[in-house]
RODRENMI-879629 format. One record per residue (C-alpha): residue number from 1; chain; x, y, z. Coordinates in steps of 0.001 Angstrom, whole numbers, plus 500000, padded with zeros to 6 digits. Example, Ala and Ser with C-alpha at 12.3 -4.5 7.8 and 13.67 -1.06 7.14 Angstrom:
2
+-----+-------+--------+--------+--------+
|   n | chain |      x |      y |      z |
+-----+-------+--------+--------+--------+
|   1 |     A | 512300 | 495500 | 507800 |
|   2 |     A | 513670 | 498940 | 507140 |
+-----+-------+--------+--------+--------+
END
This chain:
478
+-----+-------+--------+--------+--------+
|   n | chain |      x |      y |      z |
+-----+-------+--------+--------+--------+
|   1 |     A | 127837 | 778047 | 070678 |
|   2 |     A | 128582 | 779041 | 074134 |
|   3 |     A | 130364 | 782314 | 074281 |
|   4 |     A | 133060 | 782428 | 076991 |
|   5 |     A | 133169 | 785811 | 078742 |
|   6 |     A | 134090 | 787400 | 081979 |
|   7 |     A | 131853 | 790231 | 083090 |
|   8 |     A | 132254 | 793407 | 085068 |
|   9 |     A | 130363 | 792772 | 088268 |
|  10 |     A | 128811 | 795866 | 089805 |
|  11 |     A | 128127 | 795656 | 093509 |
|  12 |     A | 124436 | 796126 | 094086 |
|  13 |     A | 123887 | 798051 | 097301 |
|  14 |     A | 120997 | 795985 | 098518 |
|  15 |     A | 121559 | 795584 | 102232 |
|  16 |     A | 119649 | 796539 | 105361 |
|  17 |     A | 119956 | 800294 | 105646 |
|  18 |     A | 118471 | 800732 | 109091 |
|  19 |     A | 120791 | 802735 | 111305 |
|  20 |     A | 120484 | 802339 | 115026 |
|  21 |     A | 120535 | 805314 | 117395 |
|  22 |     A | 121886 | 805305 | 120936 |
|  23 |     A | 119724 | 803704 | 123586 |
|  24 |     A | 117287 | 806136 | 125154 |
|  25 |     A | 118633 | 805457 | 128642 |
|  26 |     A | 122040 | 806821 | 127661 |
|  27 |     A | 122899 | 810487 | 127184 |
|  28 |     A | 123155 | 811478 | 123519 |
|  29 |     A | 126739 | 811651 | 122325 |
|  30 |     A | 127350 | 814453 | 119779 |
|  31 |     A | 129729 | 812254 | 117748 |
|  32 |     A | 127121 | 809521 | 117418 |
|  33 |     A | 124478 | 812066 | 116420 |
|  34 |     A | 126844 | 813677 | 113910 |
|  35 |     A | 127736 | 810311 | 112379 |
|  36 |     A | 124093 | 809334 | 112135 |
|  37 |     A | 123216 | 812609 | 110403 |
|  38 |     A | 126110 | 812395 | 107930 |
|  39 |     A | 125226 | 808848 | 106968 |
|  40 |     A | 121622 | 809814 | 106303 |
|  41 |     A | 122912 | 812642 | 104086 |
|  42 |     A | 125090 | 810201 | 102089 |
|  43 |     A | 128391 | 811375 | 103577 |
|  44 |     A | 129614 | 807853 | 104320 |
|  45 |     A | 133255 | 808835 | 104740 |
|  46 |     A | 132413 | 811568 | 107255 |
|  47 |     A | 130047 | 809250 | 109106 |
|  48 |     A | 132739 | 806563 | 109230 |
|  49 |     A | 135227 | 809000 | 110766 |
|  50 |     A | 132731 | 810112 | 113425 |
|  51 |     A | 131812 | 806540 | 114342 |
|  52 |     A | 135509 | 805704 | 114584 |
|  53 |     A | 136102 | 808613 | 116973 |
|  54 |     A | 133050 | 807617 | 118985 |
|  55 |     A | 134283 | 804000 | 119205 |
|  56 |     A | 137602 | 805172 | 120649 |
|  57 |     A | 135533 | 806052 | 123711 |
|  58 |     A | 133101 | 803143 | 123603 |
|  59 |     A | 134781 | 800292 | 121666 |
|  60 |     A | 132102 | 797724 | 122550 |
|  61 |     A | 129060 | 799718 | 121404 |
|  62 |     A | 127558 | 797199 | 119023 |
|  63 |     A | 125132 | 799678 | 117444 |
|  64 |     A | 128013 | 802006 | 116539 |
|  65 |     A | 130021 | 799068 | 115209 |
|  66 |     A | 127051 | 797952 | 113130 |
|  67 |     A | 126520 | 801466 | 111777 |
|  68 |     A | 130204 | 801881 | 110929 |
|  69 |     A | 129979 | 798558 | 109115 |
|  70 |     A | 127218 | 800066 | 106977 |
|  71 |     A | 129494 | 803040 | 106203 |
|  72 |     A | 132324 | 800709 | 105160 |
|  73 |     A | 129957 | 798677 | 103022 |
|  74 |     A | 128632 | 801799 | 101324 |
|  75 |     A | 132220 | 802851 | 100585 |
|  76 |     A | 132971 | 799434 | 099075 |
|  77 |     A | 135342 | 798492 | 101900 |
|  78 |     A | 133981 | 795011 | 102527 |
|  79 |     A | 136854 | 793840 | 104729 |
|  80 |     A | 136241 | 796631 | 107248 |
|  81 |     A | 132500 | 796086 | 106974 |
|  82 |     A | 132969 | 792376 | 107683 |
|  83 |     A | 135112 | 793170 | 110729 |
|  84 |     A | 132591 | 795636 | 112199 |
|  85 |     A | 129549 | 793444 | 111586 |
|  86 |     A | 131414 | 790536 | 113231 |
|  87 |     A | 132279 | 792631 | 116287 |
|  88 |     A | 128732 | 793919 | 116507 |
|  89 |     A | 127471 | 790321 | 116606 |
|  90 |     A | 130205 | 789327 | 119077 |
|  91 |     A | 129227 | 792119 | 121469 |
|  92 |     A | 125564 | 791153 | 121521 |
|  93 |     A | 123745 | 792520 | 118475 |
|  94 |     A | 122440 | 789184 | 117213 |
|  95 |     A | 119802 | 790208 | 114664 |
|  96 |     A | 119032 | 789073 | 111143 |
|  97 |     A | 120360 | 792221 | 109468 |
|  98 |     A | 123794 | 791898 | 111069 |
|  99 |     A | 124213 | 788368 | 109719 |
| 100 |     A | 122737 | 789378 | 106381 |
| 101 |     A | 125096 | 792322 | 105932 |
| 102 |     A | 128094 | 790315 | 107079 |
| 103 |     A | 127069 | 787651 | 104570 |
| 104 |     A | 126986 | 790320 | 101851 |
| 105 |     A | 130492 | 791458 | 102769 |
| 106 |     A | 131735 | 787864 | 102519 |
| 107 |     A | 129878 | 787525 | 099217 |
| 108 |     A | 131599 | 790541 | 097664 |
| 109 |     A | 134917 | 789261 | 099006 |
| 110 |     A | 134154 | 785995 | 097135 |
| 111 |     A | 134077 | 784008 | 100375 |
| 112 |     A | 130904 | 782205 | 099375 |
| 113 |     A | 130987 | 779466 | 102006 |
| 114 |     A | 131015 | 781938 | 104907 |
| 115 |     A | 128393 | 784036 | 103145 |
| 116 |     A | 126131 | 780974 | 102888 |
| 117 |     A | 126560 | 780249 | 106603 |
| 118 |     A | 125507 | 783782 | 107499 |
| 119 |     A | 122497 | 783679 | 105185 |
| 120 |     A | 121429 | 780405 | 106822 |
| 121 |     A | 121659 | 782116 | 110219 |
| 122 |     A | 119454 | 784965 | 108968 |
| 123 |     A | 116558 | 782507 | 108655 |
| 124 |     A | 116713 | 781695 | 112378 |
| 125 |     A | 115752 | 785296 | 113050 |
| 126 |     A | 113699 | 786020 | 109926 |
| 127 |     A | 112464 | 782919 | 108071 |
| 128 |     A | 112180 | 783213 | 104290 |
| 129 |     A | 113901 | 786600 | 104053 |
| 130 |     A | 113899 | 787045 | 100241 |
| 131 |     A | 117056 | 789172 | 099995 |
| 132 |     A | 119102 | 786561 | 101850 |
| 133 |     A | 117623 | 783835 | 099643 |
| 134 |     A | 118622 | 785840 | 096560 |
| 135 |     A | 122211 | 786063 | 097702 |
| 136 |     A | 122236 | 782414 | 098669 |
| 137 |     A | 121335 | 781741 | 095067 |
| 138 |     A | 124061 | 784131 | 093900 |
| 139 |     A | 126615 | 782267 | 096028 |
| 140 |     A | 125601 | 778996 | 094430 |
| 141 |     A | 125885 | 780632 | 091007 |
| 142 |     A | 129477 | 781673 | 091648 |
| 143 |     A | 130223 | 778204 | 093023 |
| 144 |     A | 128881 | 776905 | 089670 |
| 145 |     A | 126081 | 775020 | 091395 |
| 146 |     A | 123577 | 776322 | 088874 |
| 147 |     A | 120629 | 774072 | 089744 |
| 148 |     A | 120910 | 774967 | 093448 |
| 149 |     A | 121179 | 778617 | 092479 |
| 150 |     A | 118051 | 778392 | 090348 |
| 151 |     A | 116060 | 776767 | 093162 |
| 152 |     A | 116884 | 779594 | 095581 |
| 153 |     A | 116373 | 782370 | 093049 |
| 154 |     A | 112992 | 780963 | 092020 |
| 155 |     A | 111991 | 780949 | 095687 |
| 156 |     A | 113204 | 784509 | 096183 |
| 157 |     A | 111235 | 785714 | 093155 |
| 158 |     A | 108046 | 784143 | 094548 |
| 159 |     A | 108558 | 785853 | 097911 |
| 160 |     A | 109434 | 789278 | 096469 |
| 161 |     A | 108689 | 789976 | 092831 |
| 162 |     A | 110206 | 793469 | 092617 |
| 163 |     A | 113784 | 792827 | 093782 |
| 164 |     A | 116045 | 793478 | 090800 |
| 165 |     A | 119103 | 791430 | 091958 |
| 166 |     A | 116987 | 788265 | 091988 |
| 167 |     A | 116313 | 788521 | 088273 |
| 168 |     A | 119853 | 789665 | 087512 |
| 169 |     A | 121421 | 786596 | 089140 |
| 170 |     A | 118737 | 784313 | 087781 |
| 171 |     A | 119353 | 785528 | 084223 |
| 172 |     A | 123026 | 784561 | 084566 |
| 173 |     A | 122128 | 781222 | 086116 |
| 174 |     A | 119705 | 780378 | 083316 |
| 175 |     A | 122287 | 781419 | 080736 |
| 176 |     A | 124724 | 778819 | 082046 |
| 177 |     A | 121917 | 776273 | 082128 |
| 178 |     A | 121432 | 777129 | 078424 |
| 179 |     A | 117898 | 778411 | 079007 |
| 180 |     A | 118466 | 781472 | 076847 |
| 181 |     A | 114790 | 782312 | 076445 |
| 182 |     A | 114270 | 782216 | 080220 |
| 183 |     A | 117457 | 784179 | 080800 |
| 184 |     A | 116330 | 786833 | 078326 |
| 185 |     A | 112980 | 787151 | 080113 |
| 186 |     A | 114775 | 787699 | 083441 |
| 187 |     A | 117048 | 790320 | 081870 |
| 188 |     A | 113955 | 792182 | 080672 |
| 189 |     A | 112360 | 792019 | 084119 |
| 190 |     A | 115563 | 793198 | 085802 |
| 191 |     A | 115862 | 796115 | 083385 |
| 192 |     A | 112243 | 797098 | 084008 |
| 193 |     A | 113134 | 797425 | 087707 |
| 194 |     A | 116573 | 799035 | 087341 |
| 195 |     A | 118717 | 800022 | 084356 |
| 196 |     A | 121986 | 798199 | 084924 |
| 197 |     A | 124809 | 798116 | 082395 |
| 198 |     A | 125702 | 794530 | 083279 |
| 199 |     A | 122145 | 793399 | 082638 |
| 200 |     A | 122315 | 794872 | 079140 |
| 201 |     A | 125558 | 792918 | 078754 |
| 202 |     A | 123869 | 789630 | 079651 |
| 203 |     A | 120821 | 790370 | 077549 |
| 204 |     A | 123158 | 790923 | 074605 |
| 205 |     A | 124705 | 787502 | 075227 |
| 206 |     A | 121272 | 785889 | 075165 |
| 207 |     A | 120368 | 787647 | 071935 |
| 208 |     A | 123543 | 786213 | 070379 |
| 209 |     A | 122715 | 782691 | 071579 |
| 210 |     A | 119189 | 783089 | 070184 |
| 211 |     A | 120649 | 784322 | 066855 |
| 212 |     A | 119015 | 787725 | 067305 |
| 213 |     A | 122277 | 789398 | 066428 |
| 214 |     A | 121003 | 792868 | 065550 |
| 215 |     A | 119291 | 793172 | 068938 |
| 216 |     A | 122467 | 792006 | 070626 |
| 217 |     A | 124395 | 794752 | 068882 |
| 218 |     A | 121933 | 797365 | 070153 |
| 219 |     A | 122478 | 796171 | 073742 |
| 220 |     A | 126257 | 796258 | 073379 |
| 221 |     A | 125984 | 799740 | 071906 |
| 222 |     A | 124297 | 800694 | 075177 |
| 223 |     A | 126935 | 798971 | 077308 |
| 224 |     A | 129800 | 800600 | 075418 |
| 225 |     A | 128156 | 804034 | 075558 |
| 226 |     A | 128151 | 803824 | 079367 |
| 227 |     A | 131504 | 802037 | 079657 |
| 228 |     A | 133710 | 802657 | 076611 |
| 229 |     A | 136607 | 800744 | 078197 |
| 230 |     A | 134819 | 797417 | 078568 |
| 231 |     A | 136767 | 794907 | 076380 |
| 232 |     A | 134248 | 792084 | 076737 |
| 233 |     A | 131486 | 794268 | 075357 |
| 234 |     A | 133497 | 794989 | 072210 |
| 235 |     A | 134366 | 791298 | 071942 |
| 236 |     A | 130741 | 790189 | 072177 |
| 237 |     A | 129539 | 792866 | 069763 |
| 238 |     A | 132207 | 791578 | 067384 |
| 239 |     A | 130685 | 788085 | 067684 |
| 240 |     A | 127321 | 789476 | 066589 |
| 241 |     A | 128828 | 791404 | 063675 |
| 242 |     A | 130743 | 788275 | 062623 |
| 243 |     A | 127560 | 786179 | 062546 |
| 244 |     A | 125940 | 788887 | 060382 |
| 245 |     A | 128982 | 788586 | 058055 |
| 246 |     A | 129946 | 792178 | 058744 |
| 247 |     A | 133591 | 791201 | 059086 |
| 248 |     A | 134998 | 794725 | 058928 |
| 249 |     A | 132883 | 795855 | 061882 |
| 250 |     A | 133775 | 792684 | 063766 |
| 251 |     A | 137436 | 793357 | 063044 |
| 252 |     A | 137166 | 796899 | 064436 |
| 253 |     A | 135580 | 795671 | 067670 |
| 254 |     A | 138160 | 792935 | 068169 |
| 255 |     A | 140886 | 795535 | 067576 |
| 256 |     A | 139373 | 797658 | 070344 |
| 257 |     A | 139036 | 794698 | 072720 |
| 258 |     A | 142724 | 793866 | 072208 |
| 259 |     A | 143734 | 797517 | 072615 |
| 260 |     A | 141972 | 797554 | 076009 |
| 261 |     A | 143194 | 794087 | 077004 |
| 262 |     A | 146361 | 793026 | 075144 |
| 263 |     A | 146138 | 789566 | 076713 |
| 264 |     A | 142586 | 788881 | 075497 |
| 265 |     A | 143196 | 785511 | 073817 |
| 266 |     A | 139690 | 784989 | 072460 |
| 267 |     A | 139706 | 788418 | 070830 |
| 268 |     A | 142873 | 787443 | 068936 |
| 269 |     A | 141176 | 784226 | 067874 |
| 270 |     A | 138025 | 786003 | 066703 |
| 271 |     A | 140073 | 788669 | 064956 |
| 272 |     A | 141959 | 785931 | 063112 |
| 273 |     A | 138625 | 784540 | 061872 |
| 274 |     A | 137612 | 787985 | 060603 |
| 275 |     A | 140897 | 788339 | 058753 |
| 276 |     A | 140472 | 784827 | 057360 |
| 277 |     A | 137030 | 785704 | 055990 |
| 278 |     A | 138419 | 788933 | 054518 |
| 279 |     A | 141200 | 786976 | 052783 |
| 280 |     A | 144012 | 788519 | 054811 |
| 281 |     A | 145645 | 785178 | 055533 |
| 282 |     A | 149094 | 786409 | 056581 |
| 283 |     A | 147646 | 788708 | 059244 |
| 284 |     A | 145242 | 785947 | 060286 |
| 285 |     A | 148175 | 783570 | 060791 |
| 286 |     A | 149771 | 786049 | 063208 |
| 287 |     A | 146563 | 786309 | 065256 |
| 288 |     A | 146035 | 782533 | 065309 |
| 289 |     A | 149555 | 782186 | 066680 |
| 290 |     A | 148942 | 784920 | 069276 |
| 291 |     A | 145786 | 783163 | 070458 |
| 292 |     A | 147745 | 779904 | 070678 |
| 293 |     A | 150565 | 781507 | 072694 |
| 294 |     A | 147980 | 783043 | 075054 |
| 295 |     A | 146575 | 779624 | 075892 |
| 296 |     A | 143921 | 778687 | 073346 |
| 297 |     A | 144799 | 775223 | 072107 |
| 298 |     A | 141393 | 773754 | 071316 |
| 299 |     A | 140123 | 771904 | 068266 |
| 300 |     A | 138622 | 775037 | 066721 |
| 301 |     A | 141872 | 776968 | 066723 |
| 302 |     A | 143771 | 774047 | 065167 |
| 303 |     A | 141021 | 773625 | 062573 |
| 304 |     A | 140850 | 777260 | 061471 |
| 305 |     A | 144586 | 777818 | 061614 |
| 306 |     A | 144838 | 774736 | 059424 |
| 307 |     A | 142236 | 776184 | 057061 |
| 308 |     A | 144238 | 779413 | 056967 |
| 309 |     A | 147423 | 777485 | 056133 |
| 310 |     A | 145484 | 775750 | 053342 |
| 311 |     A | 144562 | 779141 | 051848 |
| 312 |     A | 148239 | 780148 | 052113 |
| 313 |     A | 149174 | 776914 | 050283 |
| 314 |     A | 151215 | 775781 | 053284 |
| 315 |     A | 149781 | 772296 | 052934 |
| 316 |     A | 152110 | 770414 | 055280 |
| 317 |     A | 151392 | 772850 | 058127 |
| 318 |     A | 147687 | 772756 | 057296 |
| 319 |     A | 147686 | 768979 | 057476 |
| 320 |     A | 149407 | 768984 | 060874 |
| 321 |     A | 146847 | 771374 | 062368 |
| 322 |     A | 143842 | 769627 | 060846 |
| 323 |     A | 145088 | 766224 | 062005 |
| 324 |     A | 145378 | 767693 | 065506 |
| 325 |     A | 141890 | 769175 | 065366 |
| 326 |     A | 140389 | 765833 | 064317 |
| 327 |     A | 142344 | 763925 | 066971 |
| 328 |     A | 140811 | 766275 | 069557 |
| 329 |     A | 137297 | 766182 | 068106 |
| 330 |     A | 136385 | 763519 | 065551 |
| 331 |     A | 132899 | 765005 | 065143 |
| 332 |     A | 134158 | 768332 | 063811 |
| 333 |     A | 132802 | 768315 | 060258 |
| 334 |     A | 134581 | 771426 | 058999 |
| 335 |     A | 137978 | 769991 | 059984 |
| 336 |     A | 137364 | 766918 | 057797 |
| 337 |     A | 136244 | 769183 | 054961 |
| 338 |     A | 139385 | 771321 | 055059 |
| 339 |     A | 141591 | 768267 | 055384 |
| 340 |     A | 139880 | 766924 | 052266 |
| 341 |     A | 140800 | 770153 | 050454 |
| 342 |     A | 144402 | 769836 | 051598 |
| 343 |     A | 144605 | 766214 | 050424 |
| 344 |     A | 143110 | 767166 | 047077 |
| 345 |     A | 145767 | 769868 | 046715 |
| 346 |     A | 148402 | 767231 | 047497 |
| 347 |     A | 146877 | 765016 | 044737 |
| 348 |     A | 145635 | 762471 | 047272 |
| 349 |     A | 142165 | 762025 | 045758 |
| 350 |     A | 141396 | 758817 | 047639 |
| 351 |     A | 142266 | 760527 | 050916 |
| 352 |     A | 140145 | 763497 | 049904 |
| 353 |     A | 137149 | 761230 | 049268 |
| 354 |     A | 137628 | 759497 | 052638 |
| 355 |     A | 137574 | 762839 | 054462 |
| 356 |     A | 134577 | 764023 | 052433 |
| 357 |     A | 132788 | 760817 | 053458 |
| 358 |     A | 133558 | 761542 | 057121 |
| 359 |     A | 132391 | 765154 | 056788 |
| 360 |     A | 129163 | 764152 | 055018 |
| 361 |     A | 128399 | 761569 | 057693 |
| 362 |     A | 128356 | 764459 | 060162 |
| 363 |     A | 126652 | 767109 | 058010 |
| 364 |     A | 125230 | 767207 | 054498 |
| 365 |     A | 126957 | 770122 | 052779 |
| 366 |     A | 126798 | 771248 | 049157 |
| 367 |     A | 130482 | 772169 | 049033 |
| 368 |     A | 131576 | 768812 | 050468 |
| 369 |     A | 129516 | 766917 | 047882 |
| 370 |     A | 131102 | 769134 | 045252 |
| 371 |     A | 134622 | 768432 | 046475 |
| 372 |     A | 134004 | 764701 | 046606 |
| 373 |     A | 132668 | 764909 | 043056 |
| 374 |     A | 135836 | 766679 | 041915 |
| 375 |     A | 138040 | 763936 | 043353 |
| 376 |     A | 135863 | 761217 | 041808 |
| 377 |     A | 136224 | 763011 | 038491 |
| 378 |     A | 140006 | 762990 | 038919 |
| 379 |     A | 139800 | 759209 | 039447 |
| 380 |     A | 137675 | 758951 | 036279 |
| 381 |     A | 134579 | 757902 | 038239 |
| 382 |     A | 132355 | 760181 | 036179 |
| 383 |     A | 129062 | 758585 | 037225 |
| 384 |     A | 130034 | 758982 | 040882 |
| 385 |     A | 131069 | 762573 | 040212 |
| 386 |     A | 127756 | 763376 | 038509 |
| 387 |     A | 125867 | 761848 | 041425 |
| 388 |     A | 127790 | 764042 | 043881 |
| 389 |     A | 127224 | 767170 | 041800 |
| 390 |     A | 123509 | 766312 | 041778 |
| 391 |     A | 123584 | 765996 | 045584 |
| 392 |     A | 125359 | 769350 | 045805 |
| 393 |     A | 122776 | 771008 | 043555 |
| 394 |     A | 119924 | 769543 | 045568 |
| 395 |     A | 121231 | 771623 | 048474 |
| 396 |     A | 122145 | 774707 | 046418 |
| 397 |     A | 120343 | 774831 | 043100 |
| 398 |     A | 122323 | 777737 | 041628 |
| 399 |     A | 125789 | 776445 | 042571 |
| 400 |     A | 127638 | 777428 | 039400 |
| 401 |     A | 130737 | 775317 | 040019 |
| 402 |     A | 128699 | 772124 | 040478 |
| 403 |     A | 126737 | 772823 | 037282 |
| 404 |     A | 129978 | 773508 | 035400 |
| 405 |     A | 131763 | 770384 | 036613 |
| 406 |     A | 128714 | 768214 | 036016 |
| 407 |     A | 128788 | 769503 | 032430 |
| 408 |     A | 132461 | 768595 | 032181 |
| 409 |     A | 131702 | 765100 | 033534 |
| 410 |     A | 128918 | 764678 | 030943 |
| 411 |     A | 131436 | 765686 | 028259 |
| 412 |     A | 133823 | 762995 | 029528 |
| 413 |     A | 130964 | 760474 | 029243 |
| 414 |     A | 130402 | 761688 | 025667 |
| 415 |     A | 126921 | 762905 | 026553 |
| 416 |     A | 127293 | 766176 | 024667 |
| 417 |     A | 123667 | 767274 | 024849 |
| 418 |     A | 123664 | 767093 | 028658 |
| 419 |     A | 127103 | 768685 | 028741 |
| 420 |     A | 126017 | 771647 | 026596 |
| 421 |     A | 122836 | 772141 | 028678 |
| 422 |     A | 124876 | 772358 | 031887 |
| 423 |     A | 127591 | 774516 | 030349 |
| 424 |     A | 124986 | 776922 | 028954 |
| 425 |     A | 123606 | 777373 | 032449 |
| 426 |     A | 127083 | 777683 | 033972 |
| 427 |     A | 127878 | 780482 | 031513 |
| 428 |     A | 124604 | 782266 | 032279 |
| 429 |     A | 125578 | 782239 | 035967 |
| 430 |     A | 129198 | 783247 | 035304 |
| 431 |     A | 129814 | 784769 | 031850 |
| 432 |     A | 133546 | 785004 | 032618 |
| 433 |     A | 134082 | 781266 | 033081 |
| 434 |     A | 136773 | 780337 | 030552 |
| 435 |     A | 136552 | 776679 | 031555 |
| 436 |     A | 132815 | 776585 | 030731 |
| 437 |     A | 133363 | 778105 | 027269 |
| 438 |     A | 136267 | 775703 | 026649 |
| 439 |     A | 134264 | 772548 | 027358 |
| 440 |     A | 131189 | 773855 | 025574 |
| 441 |     A | 133408 | 774490 | 022561 |
| 442 |     A | 134751 | 770945 | 022720 |
| 443 |     A | 131209 | 769550 | 023074 |
| 444 |     A | 129988 | 771582 | 020080 |
| 445 |     A | 132824 | 770117 | 018011 |
| 446 |     A | 131413 | 766629 | 018605 |
| 447 |     A | 127972 | 767945 | 017639 |
| 448 |     A | 129563 | 769064 | 014316 |
| 449 |     A | 129000 | 772739 | 015182 |
| 450 |     A | 132507 | 773869 | 014224 |
| 451 |     A | 131629 | 777564 | 013998 |
| 452 |     A | 130118 | 777478 | 017460 |
| 453 |     A | 133043 | 775464 | 018742 |
| 454 |     A | 135611 | 777945 | 017411 |
| 455 |     A | 133657 | 780871 | 018807 |
| 456 |     A | 133565 | 779300 | 022290 |
| 457 |     A | 137233 | 778350 | 022231 |
| 458 |     A | 138232 | 781877 | 021225 |
| 459 |     A | 136104 | 783231 | 024073 |
| 460 |     A | 137752 | 780805 | 026510 |
| 461 |     A | 141201 | 781968 | 025390 |
| 462 |     A | 140206 | 785639 | 025729 |
| 463 |     A | 139149 | 784889 | 029302 |
| 464 |     A | 142585 | 783469 | 030096 |
| 465 |     A | 141874 | 779761 | 029713 |
| 466 |     A | 145140 | 778922 | 027932 |
| 467 |     A | 144275 | 775284 | 027169 |
| 468 |     A | 141996 | 776667 | 024455 |
| 469 |     A | 144998 | 777720 | 022351 |
| 470 |     A | 146004 | 774176 | 021363 |
| 471 |     A | 142392 | 773233 | 020739 |
| 472 |     A | 141939 | 776204 | 018418 |
| 473 |     A | 145001 | 775112 | 016447 |
| 474 |     A | 143836 | 771502 | 016193 |
| 475 |     A | 140372 | 772637 | 015021 |
| 476 |     A | 141833 | 774990 | 012437 |
| 477 |     A | 139876 | 777903 | 013861 |
| 478 |     A | 140734 | 781275 | 012366 |
+-----+-------+--------+--------+--------+
END
């Protein structure tokens, strides 16, 4: 299942760092020298101020404009960087790095079309420049042209095998192309070149898709350690915990994701599923409704909200949601299954069987065979019920309920030996099953074992199976 996320994108400072000094024929200007020195020392703000003061005197100096563009870029001010790189090119500095860096500014400003044009221009001056090819691929990725992105990123990796951004963007591209194994390999390569929190994030996603949930949790532990206010990381770790059936841990992470982002619709939805699994149906209903109000209105939400209504015995509301889920997706097996349960609860056994048939056509499931068998039993089709219980047990050999109800069906067919054999096994699996003792007691009566029958009926009554009381009276048990 594809996990929908948005990720925290960290700007990778991978541009041409070459500063240009004044031309030798000109006298050295102290401001230019000071700016150059400050930039080299990492004082980008100070360098920017000095270049600005210098450009008040010489506004058309394209080297100073280019260098100030680098300062702006390093400070994360991509609009100013874009302006200075453009002016530098306008005033005569037409070199590959100017177009490349301007393309990067457009890229980080999400102006991917202009970025692509600049990267194309780079190749006029420097054919097959791998960094520009990487960011071409990244542009295509963000434009959701994943095959084009992959082509460029593959080319970039062949030209330069140690450039971390290439593998970072390619891992994301492969993820959306559902090549999770390839994406994971690129995450590992990227992390071997540079430890990047976002790469751990994406590797965690791939581990989840590959059902390597424990490894995914380890990666999200790392992400959260470095960025404890990253809601998507908590959300994705919750997905992994949920798949491992650690619903309490999943619940905690979804709580944190919602605390950090109160409008996080998918976290409400996932939290509702955790509460559903933990049997907290009232709280789950609230979260399902929150997810709905925040914009999730897909077949899965209608299905599971319907299932939750079923558990709350709100059958009419359950039926409405499950009907909606099936109208949106008539291949959603679990929706048919829960609708079958609702119809059974509404005493519509024929409707229950129809929905079980639809569910089983999509997926063979032991609990669906069991439910169909129960409805067939209600319609007195005992042979059909026994056949369904057999199908259920073929998929889950120790399914106590199927063994019990098959025993009851054998009793109804007056096959007491088979009934007692099944009911013996049902009791061994669940010694507190009053229903199993009750029907074994009734079967023993027809085998003329009145002492055994009375003993079983008394046990059934002690376990709360009240139907045994009348049977004890009729049998004269003391």
